[in-house]
C-alpha positions as CSV (number, residue, x, y, z in Angstrom):
1,M,115.0,108.7,50.6
2,Q,113.2,111.5,52.4
3,N,114.0,115.1,51.4
4,I,116.3,117.0,53.7
5,E,115.4,120.7,53.9
6,K,115.3,123.5,56.5
7,G,112.1,123.5,58.6
8,K,111.9,119.7,58.7
9,L,112.3,117.7,61.9
10,L,114.8,114.9,62.4
11,I,113.4,112.4,64.8
12,A,116.0,110.0,66.3
13,E,115.3,106.4,65.3
14,P,114.5,104.3,68.4
15,S,117.8,102.5,68.0
16,L,120.0,105.6,68.0
17,L,121.4,105.4,71.5
18,E,124.2,108.0,71.2
19,D,123.9,110.3,74.3
20,D,123.8,113.5,72.4
21,F,120.9,112.4,70.2
22,F,119.0,109.7,72.2
23,K,115.3,110.4,71.8
24,S,116.0,113.8,70.2
25,V,113.9,115.9,68.0
26,I,115.9,118.3,65.9
27,L,114.7,121.3,63.9
28,L,116.8,121.7,60.7
29,T,117.5,125.5,60.5
30,H,119.9,125.3,57.5
31,H,120.5,122.8,54.8
32,N,122.6,123.0,51.6
33,Y,125.0,120.7,49.7
34,E,127.9,121.6,52.1
35,E,126.2,121.2,55.5
36,S,123.1,120.7,57.6
37,I,122.5,122.5,60.9
38,G,119.8,122.0,63.5
39,L,118.8,122.5,67.1
40,V,117.6,119.8,69.5
41,L,114.2,121.0,70.6
42,N,113.7,118.6,73.5
43,K,116.8,118.7,75.7
44,P,116.3,121.3,78.5
45,S,119.1,122.4,80.7
46,N,118.9,123.8,84.2
47,I,120.3,127.2,83.1
48,S,118.5,130.4,82.4
49,L,119.8,132.9,79.8
50,F,120.6,135.6,82.4
51,E,123.0,133.2,84.1
52,I,125.3,132.9,81.1
53,I,124.8,136.2,79.1
54,N,125.9,139.6,80.5
55,D,123.6,142.6,80.4
56,I,120.4,140.5,80.5
57,P,118.1,141.0,83.5
58,E,117.0,138.1,85.6
59,S,114.3,136.4,83.6
60,D,112.6,133.1,82.8
61,F,114.2,132.4,79.4
62,P,115.4,128.8,79.7
63,V,118.4,127.6,77.7
64,Y,118.1,124.2,75.9
65,I,121.0,122.0,74.7
66,G,121.0,122.6,70.9
67,G,123.6,119.9,70.2
68,P,127.1,118.8,70.7
69,V,128.8,121.4,68.4
70,A,130.1,124.7,69.9
71,K,128.3,124.2,73.2
72,K,129.4,127.7,74.4
73,S,127.6,129.4,71.6
74,I,124.0,130.7,71.9
75,H,121.4,130.3,69.1
76,F,117.8,131.1,69.0
77,I,114.5,130.6,67.2
78,H,111.6,133.0,67.4
79,N,108.2,134.0,66.0
80,I,108.8,137.7,65.8
81,G,110.4,137.8,62.3
82,S,111.7,141.1,61.0
83,T,111.6,142.7,64.5
84,I,115.1,141.1,64.8
85,I,117.3,142.3,61.9
86,G,119.1,139.5,60.2
87,A,116.6,136.8,61.2
88,K,116.3,134.0,58.6
89,E,112.9,132.3,58.0
90,V,113.0,128.6,58.7
91,M,109.4,127.9,58.0
92,N,106.2,129.9,57.9
93,G,106.1,131.9,61.2
94,L,109.4,130.6,62.6
95,F,112.7,132.4,62.3
96,F,116.4,131.6,63.2
97,G,118.8,134.1,64.7
98,G,119.4,137.7,64.0
99,D,121.0,140.6,65.7
100,F,121.5,139.5,69.4
101,D,121.8,143.1,70.6
102,I,118.2,143.7,69.5
103,V,117.2,140.6,71.4
104,K,118.9,141.8,74.5
105,D,117.2,145.2,74.2
106,L,113.8,143.5,73.7
107,I,114.4,141.4,76.9
108,K,115.6,144.5,78.9
109,N,112.5,146.4,77.8
110,R,110.2,143.4,78.5
111,Q,109.0,143.5,74.9
112,I,109.3,139.7,74.4
113,T,108.5,136.7,76.5
114,K,109.6,133.1,76.5
115,D,106.6,132.4,74.2
116,D,108.3,134.5,71.5
117,I,111.8,133.1,71.6
118,R,113.8,130.0,72.5
119,F,117.5,129.8,73.3
120,F,119.9,127.0,72.7
121,A,123.5,126.3,73.8
122,G,125.4,124.7,70.9
123,Y,123.9,123.2,67.8
124,S,123.8,119.9,65.8
125,G,125.7,119.8,62.5
126,W,126.5,117.6,59.6
127,E,129.0,118.0,56.8
128,D,128.5,117.3,53.1
129,D,126.7,113.9,52.8
130,Q,127.0,113.0,56.4
131,L,123.2,113.4,57.2
132,K,122.3,111.6,53.9
133,N,124.4,108.7,55.0
134,E,122.8,108.7,58.5
135,L,119.4,108.6,56.8
136,K,120.4,105.7,54.7
137,D,121.5,103.9,57.9
138,Q,118.1,104.7,59.3
139,S,119.3,106.8,62.2
140,W,116.7,109.5,61.6
141,I,113.1,109.9,60.5
142,I,112.2,113.1,58.7
143,K,108.9,114.7,59.6
144,E,107.2,118.0,58.8
145,G,107.5,120.5,61.6
146,S,105.2,123.4,62.7
147,S,106.2,126.7,64.2
148,N,103.9,126.2,67.1
149,M,105.4,122.8,68.0
150,C,109.0,124.1,67.6
151,M,108.2,127.1,69.9
152,Q,106.8,124.9,72.7
153,Y,109.1,124.2,75.6
154,S,109.5,120.4,75.7
155,D,111.4,117.5,77.1
156,M,111.8,113.9,76.0
157,N,108.1,113.4,76.0
158,L,108.1,115.3,72.7
159,W,110.0,112.4,71.1
160,S,107.5,109.8,72.4
161,K,104.5,111.9,71.3
162,I,105.9,112.1,67.7
163,I,106.9,108.4,67.7
164,K,103.4,107.5,68.7
165,S,102.0,109.5,65.7
166,L,104.2,107.7,63.2
167,D,103.9,104.3,61.6
168,E,102.8,101.4,63.9
169,K,106.3,99.9,63.8
170,Y,107.5,102.7,66.0
171,A,104.7,102.8,68.6
172,I,106.3,100.0,70.7
173,W,109.4,102.2,71.1
174,S,107.6,105.2,72.5
175,N,108.3,104.3,76.1
176,M,111.7,102.8,75.5
177,P,114.2,103.3,78.4
178,A,117.7,104.6,77.9
179,N,119.1,101.1,78.3
180,P,116.6,98.4,77.2
181,N,118.8,95.7,78.6
182,L,118.0,96.9,82.1
183,N,114.3,96.5,81.6
């Protein structure tokens, strides 16, 4: 079985049809023996951060759907490290979270752009051995991530791009519709 660890990507297997995870690419931000937590990188919403958070000026920071858990909570990844107190390194050059008041000040003072930070409503989470069992059931493929790829704003095309880069057996699925029976 593949190693589960923070900084890795979970790529939904082509047969995983659950709406929350269909064609999803998830960055694992935390992993230990009790839980695994991640953010779906390729599910944009039609909402900007200033529309849902008070005290943030109108801006172009989009909010992505991070997963089905705690959908009213905001999470973020960024590439500015220790500038945001409390940030945790996920992989080289990529950080998770930190002091949100600092983030708001950075936005108000125009010291960061959407190239520096990404916001997510909700997150994806697994308890104990839940993710290990889903891997045994072949619901996910684990792949190395990169900070550059995780910081790029993406849509479902990211899943197809990654699937095409994997073993040949997945290539046929790269253009799979939501319901193959309608094809």
